[in-house]
VMD Tcl script that draws the C-alpha trace (Angstrom):
set ca {
  {-19.02 -7.96 -6.78}
  {-21.82 -8.54 -4.37}
  {-22.34 -7.73 -0.76}
  {-24.59 -8.78 2.10}
  {-25.43 -7.48 5.66}
  {-24.90 -9.54 8.88}
  {-24.62 -8.68 12.64}
  {-21.63 -9.77 14.78}
  {-21.82 -9.78 18.56}
  {-18.92 -7.93 19.97}
  {-17.63 -10.77 21.88}
  {-17.50 -12.71 18.50}
  {-15.77 -9.75 16.85}
  {-13.13 -9.77 19.19}
  {-12.68 -13.63 19.06}
  {-12.29 -13.43 15.14}
  {-9.81 -10.60 15.35}
  {-7.73 -12.54 17.90}
  {-7.56 -15.69 15.74}
  {-7.11 -13.78 12.44}
  {-10.43 -14.76 11.08}
  {-11.01 -11.00 10.70}
  {-7.73 -9.21 9.92}
  {-6.88 -5.44 9.85}
  {-4.61 -5.28 6.86}
  {-1.13 -3.72 6.87}
  {-0.38 -1.04 4.42}
  {3.34 -2.06 4.72}
  {4.47 -5.62 5.42}
  {7.73 -4.14 6.91}
  {5.73 -2.93 9.78}
  {4.51 -5.37 12.67}
  {0.89 -5.84 12.49}
  {0.72 -4.90 16.13}
  {2.41 -1.62 15.49}
  {0.72 1.67 15.83}
  {1.45 2.33 12.02}
  {-0.66 -0.80 10.87}
  {-3.98 -0.52 9.15}
  {-5.68 1.41 6.47}
  {-5.00 4.66 8.34}
  {-1.46 6.18 8.67}
  {-1.95 5.07 12.33}
  {-4.28 4.21 14.74}
  {-5.50 7.69 14.85}
  {-8.16 7.44 17.82}
  {-7.13 9.34 20.98}
  {-7.90 7.76 24.33}
  {-11.26 9.93 24.80}
  {-12.36 8.60 21.53}
  {-11.74 4.94 22.61}
  {-13.39 5.63 25.97}
  {-16.54 7.12 24.50}
  {-16.92 4.23 21.92}
  {-16.79 1.70 24.80}
  {-19.15 3.77 26.78}
  {-21.59 4.10 23.89}
  {-21.83 0.17 23.65}
  {-22.20 -0.05 27.66}
  {-25.06 2.52 27.56}
  {-26.68 0.59 24.66}
  {-26.23 3.67 22.13}
  {-26.24 2.59 18.36}
  {-22.86 2.75 16.82}
  {-21.62 2.84 13.04}
  {-21.40 -0.38 11.18}
  {-18.06 -1.92 9.61}
  {-17.20 -2.92 6.19}
  {-15.46 -6.26 5.60}
  {-14.06 -8.16 2.38}
  {-14.49 -11.82 2.26}
  {-11.37 -13.35 0.61}
  {-11.04 -16.58 -1.16}
  {-10.06 -18.29 2.14}
  {-12.98 -16.89 3.87}
  {-10.97 -14.58 6.01}
  {-12.33 -11.11 6.41}
  {-10.42 -8.04 5.67}
  {-11.32 -4.83 7.37}
  {-12.28 -2.52 4.72}
  {-13.65 0.24 7.17}
  {-14.01 0.04 11.19}
  {-10.41 -0.50 12.10}
  {-10.59 2.20 14.84}
  {-13.64 0.61 16.36}
  {-12.28 -3.03 16.36}
  {-8.86 -2.17 17.44}
  {-10.52 -0.40 20.52}
  {-12.81 -3.35 21.16}
  {-9.69 -5.66 20.92}
  {-7.50 -3.81 23.47}
  {-10.51 -3.06 25.83}
  {-10.95 -6.84 25.90}
  {-7.09 -7.43 26.44}
  {-6.93 -4.82 29.16}
  {-4.10 -2.90 27.38}
  {-3.79 0.28 25.36}
  {-0.47 -1.04 24.72}
  {2.06 -3.46 26.43}
  {2.75 -0.78 29.17}
  {-0.67 0.97 29.57}
  {-3.81 -0.60 31.03}
  {-7.10 0.26 29.44}
  {-9.23 1.87 32.21}
  {-12.26 3.87 31.23}
  {-11.49 7.65 32.01}
  {-13.49 9.91 29.66}
  {-16.88 8.37 30.81}
  {-19.66 9.00 33.10}
  {-18.73 8.65 36.66}
  {-20.48 5.29 37.39}
  {-18.02 3.75 34.47}
  {-14.83 5.47 35.33}
  {-11.78 3.25 35.96}
  {-13.60 0.11 34.95}
  {-11.54 -2.37 32.69}
  {-13.39 -5.25 30.80}
  {-12.21 -7.63 33.71}
  {-14.02 -5.48 36.32}
  {-17.14 -4.93 34.65}
  {-20.06 -6.10 36.47}
  {-21.66 -9.41 35.00}
  {-24.82 -7.43 33.73}
  {-22.55 -4.85 31.97}
  {-20.06 -7.59 30.49}
  {-23.33 -9.54 29.28}
  {-24.54 -6.37 27.65}
  {-21.22 -5.34 25.92}
  {-20.49 -9.04 24.89}
  {-23.81 -9.33 23.39}
  {-24.15 -6.17 21.58}
  {-24.69 -6.45 17.86}
  {-22.68 -4.42 15.37}
  {-23.67 -4.59 11.77}
  {-21.29 -5.50 9.02}
  {-21.43 -5.24 5.35}
  {-19.57 -8.16 3.97}
  {-18.35 -7.61 0.39}
  {-17.58 -10.74 -1.94}
  {-15.75 -10.51 -5.04}
  {-14.31 -12.78 -7.79}
  {-10.83 -11.70 -8.68}
  {-10.74 -13.64 -11.78}
  {-13.54 -11.50 -12.92}
  {-11.95 -7.96 -12.19}
  {-13.29 -7.90 -8.56}
  {-9.85 -6.79 -7.36}
  {-10.41 -3.30 -9.04}
  {-13.79 -2.83 -7.65}
  {-12.58 -3.62 -4.21}
  {-9.46 -1.15 -4.62}
  {-12.13 1.52 -5.50}
  {-14.02 0.69 -2.39}
  {-10.86 1.19 -0.26}
  {-10.35 4.56 -1.84}
  {-14.14 5.83 -1.28}
  {-14.20 4.60 2.40}
  {-10.84 5.80 3.14}
  {-12.16 8.93 5.01}
  {-10.71 8.71 8.46}
  {-7.25 9.73 9.63}
  {-4.48 10.41 6.95}
  {-5.60 9.61 3.45}
  {-3.70 6.60 1.88}
  {-1.80 6.69 -1.35}
  {-2.56 4.13 -4.01}
  {0.58 1.87 -3.21}
  {-0.51 1.67 0.48}
  {-3.57 0.29 -0.73}
  {-1.98 -2.17 -3.24}
  {0.23 -3.56 -0.63}
  {-2.42 -4.46 1.80}
  {-4.83 -5.77 -1.09}
  {-2.58 -7.42 -3.19}
  {-0.04 -8.66 -0.56}
  {2.18 -11.66 -1.63}
  {5.55 -12.61 -2.88}
  {5.57 -9.59 -5.41}
  {5.19 -7.16 -2.68}
  {8.03 -8.76 -0.74}
  {10.32 -8.45 -3.59}
  {9.38 -4.76 -3.81}
  {10.35 -4.42 -0.13}
  {13.63 -6.28 -0.86}
  {14.56 -4.26 -3.93}
  {13.64 -1.18 -2.14}
  {16.58 -1.53 0.30}
  {19.11 -1.85 -2.54}
  {21.96 0.44 -1.85}
  {22.37 2.01 -5.32}
  {18.52 2.44 -5.33}
  {18.77 4.40 -2.06}
  {21.43 6.25 -3.38}
  {19.46 7.54 -6.44}
  {16.13 7.88 -4.71}
  {17.08 9.15 -1.32}
  {15.56 8.65 2.03}
  {12.81 6.00 2.44}
  {9.39 7.18 1.55}
  {6.87 6.75 4.45}
  {4.30 6.72 1.91}
  {5.77 3.79 -0.19}
  {6.29 6.04 -3.18}
  {9.75 4.56 -3.76}
  {8.17 1.14 -3.75}
  {5.47 2.39 -6.33}
  {8.37 3.56 -8.64}
  {9.87 0.06 -8.44}
  {6.52 -1.42 -9.29}
  {6.21 0.87 -12.28}
  {9.72 -0.14 -13.45}
  {9.10 -3.90 -13.17}
  {5.46 -3.61 -14.89}
  {6.84 -1.62 -17.81}
  {10.02 -3.78 -17.97}
  {7.55 -6.88 -18.21}
  {4.61 -5.59 -19.86}
  {5.22 -2.39 -21.72}
  {3.57 -3.42 -24.91}
  {0.23 -4.25 -23.13}
  {0.07 -0.95 -21.37}
  {-3.39 0.83 -21.29}
  {-4.40 3.67 -19.10}
  {-5.43 4.34 -16.59}
  {-1.80 3.83 -15.00}
  {-3.37 2.93 -11.64}
  {-5.33 0.05 -13.15}
  {-2.29 -1.22 -15.07}
  {-0.27 -1.38 -11.88}
  {-3.05 -2.92 -9.88}
  {-3.50 -5.58 -12.62}
  {0.21 -6.48 -12.89}
  {0.31 -6.77 -8.97}
  {-2.87 -8.83 -8.84}
  {-1.70 -11.11 -11.74}
  {1.62 -11.71 -10.49}
  {0.91 -11.53 -6.67}
  {3.01 -14.76 -6.06}
  {5.26 -14.12 -8.83}
  {3.43 -16.17 -11.39}
  {5.07 -16.34 -14.79}
  {7.89 -13.89 -13.41}
  {11.59 -14.74 -13.27}
  {12.45 -13.45 -9.79}
  {16.14 -13.74 -10.13}
  {16.16 -12.13 -13.60}
  {14.18 -9.29 -12.17}
  {16.30 -8.72 -9.28}
  {19.49 -8.64 -11.40}
  {17.88 -6.32 -13.89}
  {16.66 -3.84 -11.32}
  {20.14 -3.91 -9.29}
  {22.28 -3.45 -12.35}
  {20.21 -0.67 -13.52}
  {20.35 1.15 -10.33}
  {24.05 0.29 -10.02}
  {24.77 1.91 -13.37}
  {22.67 5.08 -12.61}
  {24.15 5.51 -9.30}
  {27.58 5.48 -10.69}
  {26.83 7.55 -13.87}
  {23.84 10.13 -12.77}
  {23.49 9.66 -8.99}
  {20.42 11.59 -7.63}
  {19.90 13.16 -11.00}
  {18.72 9.97 -12.48}
  {15.22 10.33 -11.14}
  {14.88 13.99 -11.10}
  {14.72 16.23 -14.37}
  {15.15 19.33 -11.86}
  {15.20 19.04 -8.13}
  {12.18 16.82 -7.47}
  {11.47 13.17 -8.37}
  {9.28 13.13 -11.44}
  {7.78 9.51 -11.95}
  {7.44 9.90 -15.64}
  {10.98 10.70 -16.11}
  {12.25 8.01 -13.62}
  {10.18 5.48 -15.80}
  {11.97 6.63 -18.93}
  {15.50 6.44 -17.24}
  {15.03 3.21 -15.50}
  {13.82 1.62 -18.70}
  {16.34 3.31 -20.94}
  {19.19 2.22 -18.77}
  {18.02 -1.53 -18.42}
  {17.49 -1.64 -22.05}
  {21.02 -0.63 -22.62}
  {22.73 -2.89 -20.10}
  {20.68 -5.77 -21.59}
  {23.49 -6.12 -24.11}
  {26.33 -5.65 -22.00}
  {28.07 -3.36 -19.20}
  {28.33 0.34 -19.66}
  {31.94 1.38 -20.31}
  {31.70 4.96 -20.92}
  {30.29 6.27 -17.58}
  {30.02 9.80 -18.69}
  {27.81 8.97 -21.62}
  {24.67 8.69 -19.57}
  {25.22 12.41 -18.54}
  {25.07 13.48 -22.16}
  {21.90 11.29 -22.84}
  {19.96 12.91 -19.91}
  {21.01 16.43 -21.00}
  {19.85 15.46 -24.60}
  {16.57 13.80 -23.45}
  {15.72 17.23 -21.45}
  {16.25 19.18 -24.61}
  {13.93 17.12 -26.65}
  {10.57 18.70 -26.98}
  {8.93 15.36 -27.70}
  {10.21 13.78 -24.52}
  {9.65 16.73 -22.29}
  {6.14 16.98 -23.14}
  {5.78 13.15 -22.54}
  {6.97 13.71 -18.88}
  {5.34 16.97 -18.28}
  {1.54 16.36 -18.81}
  {-1.07 13.63 -19.38}
  {1.88 11.21 -18.35}
  {-0.49 8.36 -18.24}
  {-1.56 8.59 -21.79}
  {-0.53 5.36 -23.91}
  {0.92 7.55 -26.63}
  {3.02 9.59 -24.18}
  {4.02 6.69 -22.09}
  {5.16 4.84 -25.45}
  {6.98 7.82 -26.74}
  {9.21 8.42 -23.49}
  {10.00 4.84 -23.06}
  {11.13 4.79 -26.66}
  {12.94 7.99 -26.87}
  {14.96 6.86 -23.71}
  {15.61 3.48 -24.98}
  {17.02 5.15 -28.30}
  {19.12 7.43 -26.46}
  {20.70 5.30 -23.77}
  {21.50 2.66 -26.60}
  {24.03 5.05 -27.82}
  {26.19 4.56 -24.56}
  {29.18 2.55 -25.41}
}
mol new
graphics top color blue
foreach p $ca { graphics top sphere $p radius 0.5 }
foreach p [lrange $ca 0 end-1] q [lrange $ca 1 end] { graphics top cylinder $p $q radius 0.2 }
display resetview
């Protein structure tokens, strides 16, 4: 990974945003990119006074912090840090905070109050248009492992607003057909029955990703788990070398069987979802139904109870759950246990 510095004039930044040469990535493609839930914070976190003061600083010629961008293969620039400033500029130039509210300066010095971009004096407009904001542009090569470096940068620079969970970063950084498949599977009725309400932080989608990654590449698992999932999503971003119809059938039939037999206990050793336990149960049941439908619908209840009484299994879901030996142990024990169901 390498980087370089460059300066963009404000007018040019807004123009690039408007034509999507610079994009604020969406942590969940289900959400409209113009929604207040878009971007690399939980939402557009700046309040109106902060937006006003930022525009005021530019109009007064004060220095402002720089932004971080990532140059993608198609030369499009992804906003790594600075979305609050860029969204504020875009909205001020458009004259709208949202479709129903005009963007007039309020929390500023008296001579700037009530001004919009269209009512700026020519001198003020030129000053704003021609003000430079420094950008650090990160260049990387995904084939040489650059995806992981950029993922790490997202984590380190994610300091404003509500911190992101790993799956939120993955969805934005590795967006493609596999992410869309995760969204689709996440709405499957049986999955919703065993998982519960939709997670606003995409924890449900991350569990599905874990299942797909272990189902397809269990033998190549190496810790850390985060990197394993990143690599799987990056390598199969557009479903390369994956049989999407088979994956959909496997996931849906596994969830259907678990919903009929275990219900909400399928992913919970006690009251809360345990991701390591969920991995084991999902992989165990999928392995069993690969040889045919489950006839004894009470059998899964006994399997669950026996697993939770097995010290080897319990230790593999209780601590150091990303360790290679513990991952292999809990998946093996679960597959062996579920194989007993007729």
